[in-house]
C-alpha positions in Angstrom: 34.3 109.4 70.7 37.0 110.0 68.1 38.7 112.5 70.4 38.7 110.1 73.3 40.2 107.4 71.2 43.0 109.7 70.0 43.6 110.7 73.6 44.0 107.0 74.7 46.2 106.2 71.7 48.4 109.2 72.5 48.5 108.4 76.2 49.4 104.8 75.4 52.2 105.8 73.0 53.6 108.2 75.7 53.4 105.5 78.3 55.1 103.0 76.0 57.9 105.5 75.2 58.4 106.2 78.9 58.5 102.4 79.6 61.1 101.9 76.9 63.2 104.8 78.2 63.0 103.4 81.8 63.9 99.8 80.6 66.8 101.3 78.6 68.0 103.3 81.7 67.8 100.2 83.9 69.7 98.0 81.4 72.5 100.6 81.0 72.7 101.5 84.6 73.1 97.9 85.5 75.7 97.5 82.8 77.7 100.3 84.3 77.3 98.8 87.8 78.5 95.4 86.6 81.4 96.9 84.8 82.5 98.9 87.9 82.2 95.8 90.0 84.3 93.8 87.6 86.9 96.6 87.7 86.9 96.6 91.5 87.2 92.8 91.7 90.1 92.8 89.2 91.9 95.6 91.1 91.6 93.4 94.3 93.2 90.6 92.3 96.0 93.0 91.2 96.5 94.1 94.7 96.8 90.5 95.9 99.4 89.7 93.2 101.4 92.8 94.1 101.3 91.9 97.8 102.5 88.4 96.9 105.3 89.8 94.7 106.3 92.0 97.7 106.3 89.1 100.1 108.2 86.9 97.7 110.8 89.6 97.0 111.3 90.1 100.8 111.7 86.4 101.3 114.3 86.1 98.5 116.2 89.1 99.8 116.3 87.6 103.3 117.4 84.3 101.8 120.2 85.9 99.7 121.4 88.4 102.3 123.7 85.8 103.9 125.5 85.2 100.6 125.5 88.8 99.5 126.9 90.6 102.5 128.6 93.2 100.2 125.2 94.2 98.7 123.4 94.2 102.1 122.7 98.0 101.9 121.1 97.7 98.5 119.1 94.7 99.7 117.9 96.5 102.8 116.7 99.4 100.6 114.7 96.9 98.6 113.0 95.7 101.8 111.7 99.3 102.3 109.4 99.3 99.3 106.0 100.3 100.5 103.2 97.8 100.8 100.1 98.7 98.8 96.8 99.5 100.4 93.3 99.4 99.0 93.2 103.2 99.2 96.2 103.7 97.0 95.5 105.1 93.6 96.1 103.1 90.4 99.2 105.2 89.8 100.6 104.5 93.3 100.0 100.8 92.8 101.7 100.9 89.4 104.7 102.6 91.0 105.0 100.1 93.8 104.7 97.2 91.3 107.3 98.8 89.1 109.7 99.2 92.1 109.1 95.6 93.1 109.9 94.4 89.6 113.0 96.6 89.3 114.2 95.3 92.6 113.7 91.7 91.5 115.6 92.5 88.4 118.5 93.9 90.4 118.3 90.9 92.8 118.3 88.6 89.8 121.5 90.2 88.5 123.1 89.9 91.9 122.2 86.2 91.9 123.6 85.5 88.5 127.0 87.0 89.6 127.2 84.5 92.6 127.7 80.9 91.7 126.4 79.5 95.0 123.1 81.5 94.6 122.9 80.8 90.9 122.8 77.1 91.5 120.5 77.2 94.5 117.4 75.1 94.0 115.5 77.3 96.5 116.4 80.5 94.6 115.4 78.9 91.3 112.0 77.9 92.7 111.4 81.4 94.0 112.4 82.9 90.7 109.9 80.5 89.0 107.3 81.7 91.5 108.1 85.3 90.6 107.5 84.6 86.9 104.2 83.0 87.7 103.2 86.1 89.7 104.4 88.3 86.8 102.3 86.4 84.3 99.3 86.4 86.6 99.6 90.2 87.0 99.8 90.6 83.2 96.7 88.5 82.5 94.8 90.2 85.3 96.0 93.6 84.1 94.7 92.9 80.6 91.3 91.9 81.9 91.2 95.0 84.2 92.2 97.3 81.3 89.6 95.7 79.0 86.9 96.5 81.6 88.3 100.0 82.1 88.3 100.6 78.4 84.7 99.5 78.1 83.7 101.6 81.1 85.5 104.7 79.8 84.0 104.2 76.4 80.5 104.1 77.9 81.1 107.4 79.7 81.7 109.2 76.4 79.5 107.3 74.0 75.9 108.5 73.4 73.4 107.5 74.8 75.1 105.8 77.7 76.9 109.0 78.5 73.6 110.3 79.8 73.6 107.8 82.6 77.3 108.4 83.3 76.5 112.1 83.8 73.5 111.3 86.0 75.5 108.9 88.1 78.6 111.2 88.0 80.9 108.5 86.8 84.5 109.5 86.2 87.1 108.1 83.8 89.2 105.3 85.4 92.9 105.0 84.8 94.5 102.0 83.1 96.9 99.8 85.0 100.3 99.6 83.2 103.2 97.4 84.2 106.4 96.3 82.5 107.9 92.8 82.8 111.6 93.2 83.4 112.3 89.5 84.3 111.3 86.8 81.8 111.0 83.1 82.0 113.8 82.7 79.5 116.2 84.7 81.8 115.3 82.4 84.8 115.6 79.3 82.7 119.1 80.4 81.6 120.4 80.2 85.2 
């Protein structure tokens, strides 16, 4: 009887340990899954903002082309900036966003040199829209990078790294962008 009782207690402890391990695995696997989904959703938001920046820049270029005939070649080159796609890497998206921001900064400088553009209400409104997009990109980027940091930390931290190895999760790149045009610059027009 004593041996049977010891067997049942041992079996119960083993089953309890296996249940605890299984619950831990499910909780951590779902945490990874939720984190990856947050990252994917935030990247979609970043994509949308970059596309909006692209569209706004193109609209402003078309609007200013008439007044800036001398700079038409430069403006046409700005129109050739690639549009991002979902399949682009984080690095490619950063590069496109940077090109857009640099182009807007160049366009801003051209605008400030021409009095008729500098005083245009439509241009001022578009610049304000640009600043809103820049600020949206920055806040979304911060959320994205926070989620990426958490995800990357889970990949290397024990014991969650066990699940990362099982699921073959790889490190995700951060999204870095510089703001070249500020609200103060636009307000100074």
